[in-house]
Structure formats: structure tokens, C-alpha cells
C-alpha positions in Angstrom: 92.8 92.8 144.7 93.0 95.4 147.3 92.6 94.9 150.9 89.7 96.6 152.5 91.7 98.2 155.5 92.2 101.8 154.6 94.7 104.1 156.8 94.4 107.8 156.7 97.6 109.7 157.1 96.6 113.1 158.3 100.2 114.4 158.1 100.5 113.6 154.3 96.6 113.8 153.9 96.9 110.4 152.1 94.6 107.5 151.9 96.6 104.3 151.7 95.7 100.7 151.1 97.8 97.6 150.1 97.3 95.3 147.2 97.1 91.5 147.5 101.0 91.5 147.5 101.2 93.8 150.4 102.4 96.6 148.3 101.1 100.0 149.5 98.9 102.1 147.1 97.9 105.8 147.5 94.4 107.1 146.9 93.9 110.6 145.9 90.3 112.1 146.1 88.8 115.4 145.1 85.6 117.0 146.6 83.6 116.3 143.3 84.3 112.4 143.9 87.1 112.0 141.3 90.0 109.6 142.3 93.4 108.6 141.4 95.1 105.2 142.8 98.8 105.0 142.7 100.9 102.0 143.3 104.3 102.2 145.0 105.1 99.3 142.6 106.5 101.2 139.7 105.1 104.5 140.9 102.5 103.7 138.5 99.0 105.3 138.3 96.7 102.3 138.1 93.3 103.9 138.2 91.9 107.5 137.4 88.1 107.9 137.8 85.9 111.0 137.0 83.2 112.4 139.5 80.7 109.6 138.2 83.1 107.0 139.0 83.8 106.0 135.4 87.5 104.5 134.9 89.3 106.6 132.5 92.5 104.5 132.2 92.6 100.7 130.6 94.2 97.9 132.6 94.0 94.5 131.4 91.8 91.8 132.9 94.6 89.4 132.2 97.4 91.7 134.0 100.0 89.9 136.0 99.7 91.6 139.4 102.9 90.2 140.9 106.2 92.1 141.7 108.5 92.6 140.0 106.5 92.6 136.8 104.8 95.9 135.8 101.0 95.8 135.4 99.6 96.0 132.0 97.6 99.3 131.8 97.5 102.5 133.8 100.5 104.7 133.3 103.8 102.9 133.8 106.9 105.2 134.0 109.4 104.2 131.3 112.9 105.2 132.5 115.8 105.1 131.9 114.9 104.1 128.4 111.8 103.4 126.2 112.1 100.3 124.0 114.8 97.3 124.1 118.4 97.8 125.1 121.1 95.0 125.5 121.7 96.0 129.1 118.3 96.8 130.5 114.8 95.2 130.4 112.4 96.6 127.9 111.2 100.1 128.9 113.8 100.4 131.8 113.6 99.3 135.3 111.6 102.3 137.1 108.2 100.6 136.4 109.3 97.5 138.2 110.8 98.9 141.4 109.3 99.8 144.7 109.2 103.5 145.2 109.1 105.4 148.5 106.8 108.3 149.6 108.9 111.4 149.4 108.6 113.1 152.7 110.6 116.3 151.9 110.6 117.0 148.2 112.2 120.1 146.8 109.4 122.8 146.3 107.5 123.0 142.9 105.6 126.1 141.7 102.6 126.8 143.8 100.3 126.0 140.7 101.2 122.5 141.0 100.0 122.2 144.6 97.2 124.8 145.3 93.9 123.1 145.3 95.2 119.6 144.3 95.3 116.3 146.0 98.8 114.9 145.5 101.6 112.6 146.3 105.3 112.9 146.0 107.3 109.7 145.4 111.0 109.0 145.3 112.9 106.4 143.6 116.9 105.8 143.9 119.0 103.2 142.3 119.8 100.1 144.3 123.2 98.5 144.0 121.8 96.0 141.7 120.5 98.8 139.4 124.0 100.3 139.2 125.4 97.2 137.9 123.2 97.5 134.8 122.9 101.2 134.6 125.9 102.8 136.5 124.5 106.3 137.1 123.4 107.6 140.5 120.2 109.6 140.2 117.2 110.8 142.3 114.0 110.5 140.5 111.0 112.5 142.0 107.5 111.9 140.8 104.4 114.0 141.9 100.8 112.6 140.9 98.1 115.2 141.4 94.3 115.2 141.0 92.9 118.7 140.5 89.5 120.0 141.5 88.6 119.9 137.8 89.5 116.1 137.8 92.5 116.6 135.7 95.3 114.3 136.2 99.0 115.5 136.4 102.3 113.8 136.5 105.6 115.7 137.0 108.8 113.7 137.0 112.2 115.5 138.1 115.3 113.5 137.3 118.6 114.9 139.0 122.1 113.6 138.3 123.8 113.1 141.6 126.6 111.2 139.7 130.2 112.5 139.3 129.8 112.2 135.6 127.3 113.0 132.8 124.5 110.7 131.8 121.6 110.5 129.4 118.2 108.7 129.3 115.1 108.2 127.4 111.6 108.5 129.2 107.9 108.0 128.5 104.6 108.1 130.5 103.0 105.0 128.9 99.6 106.0 129.2 96.8 103.6 128.5 93.7 105.4 127.9 90.3 103.6 128.1 88.3 104.1 124.9 84.7 102.6 123.8 85.9 101.1 120.4 89.3 101.8 118.8 87.8 102.0 115.5 85.8 105.2 116.7 88.9 107.0 118.0 90.8 109.7 116.2 93.9 111.5 117.3 94.4 115.2 116.6 97.5 117.4 116.9 100.1 115.3 115.1 99.2 116.2 111.4 102.3 116.8 109.3 104.7 115.5 112.1 107.5 113.1 111.3 107.4 109.9 113.0 109.7 106.7 113.5 107.6 103.5 112.6 108.5 100.7 114.9 106.8 98.3 112.7 109.3 99.2 109.9 112.5 99.2 112.0 112.1 102.7 113.0 112.2 104.1 109.5 111.2 107.6 109.5 108.0 109.0 107.7 105.8 112.1 107.6 102.0 111.9 108.8 99.8 112.4 105.9 96.3 112.3 107.4 94.6 115.3 109.0 94.2 112.8 112.2 95.3 109.4 113.1 92.7 106.6 113.0 92.8 103.0 113.6 92.5 99.9 111.1 95.4 98.0 112.1 98.5 97.7 114.5 100.1 101.1 115.1 103.5 101.6 116.7 104.9 105.0 116.1 107.0 107.7 117.9 106.0 111.1 116.6 108.9 113.6 116.9 109.3 117.3 118.0 105.4 117.1 118.4 103.1 120.1 119.8 102.7 120.2 123.5 98.8 119.6 123.1 97.2 116.5 121.7 93.5 115.6 121.4 92.2 111.9 121.6 88.6 111.7 120.5 86.3 109.0 121.4 83.2 109.5 119.5 80.9 106.9 120.9 81.5 108.0 124.4 81.4 111.7 123.3 84.4 112.8 125.2 88.1 113.7 124.5 91.2 113.3 126.3 93.4 116.3 126.2 97.0 115.8 126.7 99.4 118.8 127.6 103.0 118.2 128.1 106.3 120.1 129.0 109.8 118.7 128.5 108.4 115.8 126.5 109.0 116.6 122.8 107.8 113.2 121.4 104.5 111.3 121.5 104.3 107.4 121.3 101.0 106.1 119.7 100.4 102.3 120.3 97.7 99.8 119.6 98.6 96.3 119.3 95.6 95.1 117.2 94.4 91.4 117.2 97.4 89.3 116.3 99.8 90.8 118.7 97.0 90.9 121.5 96.8 87.1 121.3 100.8 86.8 121.4 100.7 88.7 124.8 100.1 86.6 128.0 99.2 89.5 130.1 96.5 91.0 127.7 93.1 89.7 126.4 92.7 88.8 123.0 90.2 91.4 122.2 91.2 94.1 124.7 92.9 96.1 121.9 89.4 97.5 121.1 89.2 99.2 124.5 92.5 100.9 124.6 95.2 103.3 123.1 98.5 104.3 124.4 99.3 108.0 123.9 102.6 108.8 125.7 104.3 112.1 126.4 108.0 111.1 125.9 111.6 112.1 125.2 113.1 109.3 123.0 114.6 110.7 119.8 116.9 113.0 121.6 117.8 111.5 124.9 117.8 114.0 127.9 121.5 114.6 128.9 122.3 115.9 132.4 125.7 117.1 133.8 126.4 116.3 137.5 124.1 118.3 139.5 121.5 119.1 136.8 117.9 118.2 136.8 115.3 117.6 134.2 111.5 118.0 134.6 108.8 116.4 132.4 105.2 117.2 132.9 102.0 115.7 131.7 98.6 116.7 132.2 95.5 114.8 131.1 92.0 116.4 130.9 88.7 115.0 130.0 86.2 117.3 128.0 83.0 116.9 125.8 83.9 115.6 122.4 83.1 119.1 120.6 86.8 119.7 121.6 89.0 119.4 118.5 92.4 120.3 117.3 91.2 123.8 116.4 91.0 124.5 120.1 94.6 123.1 120.6 
């Protein structure tokens, strides 16, 4: 899938490769052996490995790796919408566009740079995009890998339009798990959610954790800023910390829907769960010149971690 030729850019301290479509990918590494791979196709994180080389994100073996279709897996960027809309493709267009490396991004707090390997990407609308979504913007994305192995994504959307606009957003994070029936999500207890399987009817979470016995497609509203995804078999927990992202999407297609998706294996629902930091219920509204920031950090810790530590 990836050509073997590697180019090292000393100015940016980035390792770059190209996929079989010739689209550039950026590889971030830390000194402990962890790595993150980011594709300029969609600004999408397509791999995140720990110091033992274990893949932490799910990607489908049947994923269609051909521009402009987004890869099934990793962390696609859903912007300027999440879900379906009459004028835009599902989950928006950002995940299907070719991003650029941002040579001169506005500064971020030093805590988002120090000791981290990172890349800054930039997306601006094309003339074609403006026909379907007539708002000028600058979308800056920083992807970083910490010395502790944590993956951080920081999105900044600036309105460079002459009029206000609003958008919804999600980091559509496909986490790799051993067996979905052994997974539980803590931190969303008592939260209200929209159930996409019931025409977005609103319910309140009754369980002490979310577990999986069938298809789930929910948007948890005004959620805590820290969520834990426990994988009992692998004895590890994903801890998601978010800022500027009030909602959390939880999705697993289960068997019937998996078989209906051409870019998803029939049984692959067993090895994945999507848990997204998102802004959906109340779209982000930006006046001319305003900027929004949404930050997601994902850590992996031993499975003794539980919601009492949140």
C-alpha cells in the first residue's frame, strides 16, 4: 500500500512516504518506538502504534483506498457536518479532500508543541466546495504524538467569510478492540442521547456503562470531557479527553449493517468501536474573523483505569 521510498524533511522534521495513489503521508515517531501515520487525503490519521508496534486504530481490510473516497477506519475528520445533508455528502467534504502541510501556522500553546512530534495541516475550500457550502474558511489541524505515546488532534476553524456560518464536527475515531462484546464505555452514565436507530429520538442512558449486544448509533449530549473505553481481553483502556467538543458519538454497526457495507468486512464489527469527540447537537457558530478550537487527546493505559479515575 505504501511505497518504500522515504523522504526526511529536516526543516519540518517530518518523515514522508506516498501511498499507492501517490498521495503523501506523514509519519511521526517518538523515541520509545511509537508512531502515527497521517494521510494528506482527508488529513486523516490512518495508523497509531504503541512502543511495541501494536496498532491501536482499526482500519477495514476491505477499505477502498482510492481518492476521493475516505478510508474506512483511522480517524476521519467530519466537517462541516456530521451525518447526512441534502447539499453535502455524508459527514461533509473535509475527509475527502487533499490537505496541504501548513508551513506557517499561527502559534499554539507551548504545551501542544514541547516534547511532541507533530505536523500541521491546512484545508481551504475550493471553488467547487463553495458551490455546495458557500462559506470561506481556514481549517488548521495539528496531529501530534507525545513522548508518552498519547495521540492529540487539535482542529482550528476560522471564518474568513464576510458573513457568519455554522457547522457540525466530529473526530470519527475507529478504536481497535479485541472483541466488541468484551468492551465497556464509562463516563456517559445518566447522559441524554439521540438514538440514530430511532430517528434521533432522545433518551437517557440508564446503565452504569455502555456495553454491546447489538448495533449502537448514538450521540451523547453535553458529555463529560473524559471518557474511558475498556477492553477487558487486552487489559487496556483508551482514555479520551476533549475540549470544545461537547458531544460523543458511539457507533458499532453489528453484523447486519456490516454485511451491507461494501468497504467493511462482514465480521469486522467485532474488532472496532467508534467513539467520537464531536459538536453536533448545537452547531458551532462563527462570526466573521472568529475561530473555533476542538481538541481530542487519546491515551492508552492499563485496564485497571475506570470511571472513578475520570
